[in-house]
N, C-alpha and C positions, 0 to 999 in steps of 0.2 A: 412245187419246184425241185427239178429234177438233181439228180446228185453227179459233183463233178466227175470226169472218167479218171480210169485209174494211171497212175504217172507211167508212162513209158520207160522213162531213166528208173536207175535203181537210186533208192534212199541216199547210198552213201554218196554214189558220184554227184547226184542233184545238190547235198547238202556242203560236199566240199566245195564245188564250183561257187555256191552261195559267199565264199568267204573272198573269191578274187576275182569280182565283177563278169563271173560267168554264168551267173545265176540266169535258170529258165523259169519262166512264171507257170504255175499250174495251168492245166488245160482249162478252159472255161464252161463255165453249166451251161448248156443248151438253151434254158430260160431263164428269165428272170422271177424271182420273189415277187409276189405282191406287193404293189405299192403298200408301204407302211401307213399310218395315219401320221400327218406330219405334227411335230413336236417342235417347239421352240422355247428355249430357257431365256428370260429376261435375264440379263448382266445387271450388276448393282446400278443403279441410275445415278449416277456421282457427276456433281459439277468439274467439268475437266477443260482443259485448254484446248480448243475445237481443231486446232492443227496437231495435235496428239491423236484422239478420236479414242482415248482408253476408256473403257468399261459405258461405252454409248452404243450398244449394237447389241441387237438379238444374237442369241448363240442357236445355229439351224441346228436340228436333230435329225434331222429325216434323213436316211441315209440313202435317199432315192435324189438329194439335192445337190448339185455343185457345190456349194458352201456348207456341205453339212463339217460340221466340227467334231473332230476325234481326238482323243490323248486317252491318259491312261486314267484320270478322272471321269471322264466323258465317252464310254464304250461306245460300240454301234448297238442299236437296237431294232431287230431281233440282233444277237452275237454273230450268227451265223448267216447274217444277210450277205445275199451273191448277187450282183448286178449282171445287166448284158453287158459283152466287152467287145470289142472288135482290135483285130491285128492293126500293129504299127507298121508304115509302109515299109516292107524291105528287114523285116524283122518278126519272130516270135513274140514279140511282148505284147500285150493285151491291156489295152483300159477301156474306159469306158467311150463311148463315140464321142462325147464333146470334148473329153480329153483329147482324145487319140488325134482328133480333127487340128486341134488349138494345138499338138504337139508336132504332127507333118508342117504346120505353117512354120511354125517355129524352127524345125530344122531346115526348112527353105529358105529363110531367112538368115539364118547363120552360115549356111552355105555358099550366100550371094558374096557374103564377108568374109569368106575361105577360111570359114572354121566348121568343121564335118563333127557334128553330134552324133554318138551311138547311143543307143536305149538299151540299156542293161537290164530292168527289171520293172514290170509294172503290177498289174494283179495277181495278188496271191488271196487262195481261198483260205477260210477258217482253218480247215486243218493242214493246209500247209504252211501256214502261220504257226500253226502247234507244232509242227516237225522240227521249223527250223528252231522256235523257243526253245523246245526241249532239247535240242541238238547243241546249242549254243551255252544251256545250262549245265548239259554233261562235262561240257569240255573248259567252261570258264566259273561255275557257280551261279547260282539265280542273282545273285546281286548284282554282277558286273553284266551275266546276260541281260538282264532289264534296262541296261542304259543303252543296249547297242541292237536291242530286239523288242518288237511288242509283243505283249500278252496276248492271244489270240481273242479276238473282238475288239481290240483296240488300235488294232493296224491302219493306217491309212491307205496302204497298198489295197488291203481288201475291199475299198470303197472304190476301186479302179480308177481312184483318180490321183494317184502317186506314181512317180517313176523315178527310176535312179539313172541318171545320166553319165557318160561316159567320153573319153576319146578314143577315136576309132583304131588307135595303136593300143589301146589298154593302159597308157600309161597313168600312174597314180589311182588305179581302179578302185574305187571304195575307200579311199583313203583321203586324209588332209590336204596333202598337197594336192588334190586336185584342184580347189582354190584356184592354185597359179598357174596352173596349164592354158592353153588357147580356150578352148571348151568352158573349162571352169570359168574363167575371166566374162568370156561371152554372154552364159547363162546366168551369172550371177549379176550382172549390166542390165540384161533386156528380157527375161523370162519374164517380167511382169507385163509387157506388152502384151503379149501373147496370153495372158490368164495365171500364170504362175508364178510360185513364190517359192524363194529356199525355206524349207520348213524349222531346221534345226541349226539356229545361227550359234557362230562360236560365243562361248562364255554362257550361253542361254541354257545351259542343262540343268540348273536349278530350277529353271520355269519351265522349259517343256519336258525334264525328264528323261532326256535323249543327248548322247555325246555329240559335238558337232560332224554336220554330215552335209558338207557341200555340194552332194551330187544329188541329195533328195531333194526332187520338187514336186509341189503339191498342187493342182489345179484348183481354182476357186471362179474363173471366169474373169474377163476383163475388167470388168469395173471395179470389181472388190480386190481384185491383185493391186490395178495402180492405186486405191484408195489405201490400200495395207502399205505400199510401198512409199507413199508421199505423207503417211500420217508418221513415221519414222519410227514405227513402233519394232521392235528387234524381236519379236516375236508373234505368232497367232494369238497365245496367250494373254500377251500385253495389251495386245489391240482389242480383245474382249473385255479384260480387265478381271480375266480368272489365273488360277494357280496351277500350273501343270502337276507341279510335283512338291511334295513336304520335304526337303532334305532334313535329316535326322539331326545333322548340325548348324542348322541356321540360327542356332543361339549361340554356339561358343565362342563367339570373340563380344558378344554383347557385354559392354560396359554398365548398363544400367535400364529402366524403363521411365516411360512417362505416358500418359492418356490426352488424348486429343480433345479441346473444348469446343470445336466446330472444326464441319467439314475443310479439312486441312491441304494444301496442294504440296506435294514433295516436288520438288525443284531438284534440278542438277548440279546447283552450287547455291551458296548464299545470298540471297537476296532473290527479288522478284523480277529480276533480269533476266532469269536463266530458264529455261523450257521446263515445263511442269511435267514429269514422269507418270502421274497419278494421284488420284484425290482419297487421302484417306478420310474414312466416315468418323462422324463426332462421336467421343466416347470408346473410341479404339485404343488397344494399347500398342505402343511402339517399342522397340528394342532402342536403346543409343547405343553410338560406337564409342562413345568418349570424346569425338570431336566438337568442339564448340567456336562458333564465329561469330562475330557482330551479331549476339543475340540468337543467331541461327543453330539448330542441332542438326547434326547427322545420324538420320535413324533408318532404321531397317522395318519394315511391312511388305507383307505380301509377296516375298522374296526377291523385293527390289531394296536398294539403296538411295537415301539421297538426303535433300538437306528441307528441314520446315522451320518455319518460325515460332521462337519459342515463347511468344506472345499467346498463342494459342493451344500451349502444353500445359497441362496440370500435375500433379504428383510425380514430379522430375526428381529421380532418384540416380544419382549418380556418383559411385565410391569416388571418396576423396584421394585415395592412392591406387588406382588401377595398377600400377606395377606388381603388389604384392600379388595379385592374381595370376600372373604371367608368371613370376617365380615359382608357385605353387605347381604349374602344371609341368617346369623343367625336370627332365629325370634326373636326379641325384645321381645316377650314374656319370663316370669321365667318360664326355666322347669326344675329347679333343685329340688324343692321339689314336683314335680307333682306326682301324684297316679296313672291317668287317663288321657288318650286323644283318641280323633276320629280319622280313617282314612279317611284321604280326595281322596283316589282311593284305588280299590281292590290292596291289600298289601300283598305281600309274607312274612310268617313268616319263619325264616332259622334257623337253628341250632348254628348259630356263626354268626360272627361280618363278613359282604362281602356278597358281589353276588356268591363267589366261593361254598360257603357252600349251603346243601341241604335243599328244600324248605320243611316244614313243613306241613303246609297247606295256603290256602290262603286267608286273612280278605278279607270280601267284603265293600266296599265303605260307609262313615258310621258309622262303626259298634265302639262300645266303645272298648277300653283293659287295661288292669291292668299292669302300669308300676311297674316292680318288683327291679330296682335299679337303678345305675348311669347309664349315657349316655357315651357310648365309641365309639371315630370315628366316630360320628354323628349316631351312631345306639342304640336302646334301648333294654334293656332286658322287655319282657312283656307277659302276659299270655292271652289267649283266648280260647274259648269254650275247656277247661281242657286240652290245650297243652301252655307248654313256648317255647317260643323261640327268636329270635331278629329281629327287624324292621328297616328299614330306617326311621329317625327322618324328611327327608324332605316331606315324605308323613302322619305326623301327626299333628292335629292341635285341638284346644279347651282343650289345657292341663289344669288340674285341680286338686287341692293340697287338694280335699276333701279326708278324710280319710276312706271313704265308698267303699270298694271295690266293682267290679260287683259281682250279684249273683252268677254266675260261680264259682267265689274264694272262696266263703264261706262254710268252709266243711259242716258244719249242715244243710245248706239250700241244699247242692249238695247231702248228703246221704239221706237225704227223698224228695227229690222231682227229682230224676234221678233214671235212670234204665238203663242196658245194654243189647245190643242186643247180640243173643246166634244165630244169623244166619244173610246173607246176608238181611237185611228188608227192602220195599218198602214204603218209605214215601207216602201215598196219602194226596190229597187234601179234603178229607172226610171220614167218618167209613164205608168202606166195599171196598169190590177188584174192583167193579165197577167203583169206582172213579179214577182220573187221578193219574200216578205217577209223584210226586214234583222230586224225586231223589231217590236213595237205598244208605242205610248206611249201614257199611261194619259191618261184625261179629266182637264183641266186644268192639263195642263203645259206648259210654255213651250219654243219650240223657237226655235231661230236661223235664219234665213232667207239662204241663201247664195249667192241671185241670181235671177236675173228668171223671172217664171211663164210655164209653159210646157203649153198646152192644159189650164188649171185645174189644174194641178198645181206646186206648191213645191219646189226643191233646200233641205232643211234639215239640221240637225246636232242630233242630241238623243243623250245619255249618250254622248259620244265616236265616234259611228255617223253617216254621211253616206248621204244617200239621198233619197226623192222623197214626198211626202205629197198627199192631194187638198186643194184649197182650202177645199172644202163644208165642210168640218171643224175650220177655223182661225176665229178671230177674234182 
């Protein structure tokens, strides 16, 4: 197997572009690796509703196959597998031949409907993925980086079968809002007809291990993609009956436990008229949420939540006074009049109360946020870096009732000591293009000016980071 050729672009420029929908793929290898032996893992053979098709399929592990299954728990074998790739028409994005042909066909169909799809990113080598993951880790920390980027050897992009798409005008590039754009809506509705599925769905992070990515599409082949679509499964993990990741807090809200006495269907509601989500094997332990209705219990199992008949549960243990547990977890500190607080972890700010809402930005650990109003269901309305949103109170500490607001929320100071970027702008470690790039600030973002101008460069602060930017691109 020949090695990939060296990148012509600097690592700094390449990684910065990756953040804003201009990611260029690594130069492909000249020859494919020797075809590995086909390995298949049999998912648990459970009795499930045929319309859902969960846990009833063999999992393809041969990376040379279009239906190879890859996630954090199912890495590629070999880890540095490198396929033969071809260029997408009119771009330098590369995919395996089968995926490229399907994409070109899909793009032509979209164009006939008046929708212009842009290919943003395709094949990435093992080494390229390592560079990206290490970059995100330096910027955000390993925990958050693993939610938005794959560890090398576990990336679908490395198979040459995954593509990130966008709008021709770059609107909402690699952002959740892409789903509501013309291209986002079209591919979300039609991609399965051409063999692609949206791989990382909304609200599925606990299953897939990744944040919502409406721009990331995986080629499976038309037959499998159509079967997946008609199955109603919300993730490829659910379709195969395997778990993508094991969240540390998946028992946080459990109110009790029980054990199944038979292979037991978990349904979307209390009653046999509701759809089957999955089948829990006999003898398995399930977590009780505390909700019970007409002899049915709401339970959690394998990262899914649903309802099961109490007839097939034994060793049921439910606290008689579940409210006491919630009182213990309530901070003793009086937060009713708090005006600010500090984050105790890298904390997602969302558009509403609850993890189902879109992430606005991630606030770094130890940062001060301004509290804008009353607590709601354990969440606080806050302001940080000029953005308003909601954060979970579980990850806030050092509440303060001081009436002094953070400088970023002071209209007078922000107008006199801040500027906006007029282009995607590199923040560097010093004044000059020879200095290391810390991060790239998107066009139209507000930055805080921290001091005096030096040789045409300004010291600024953005997203919790300090650095220097060229004054040519500020207004």
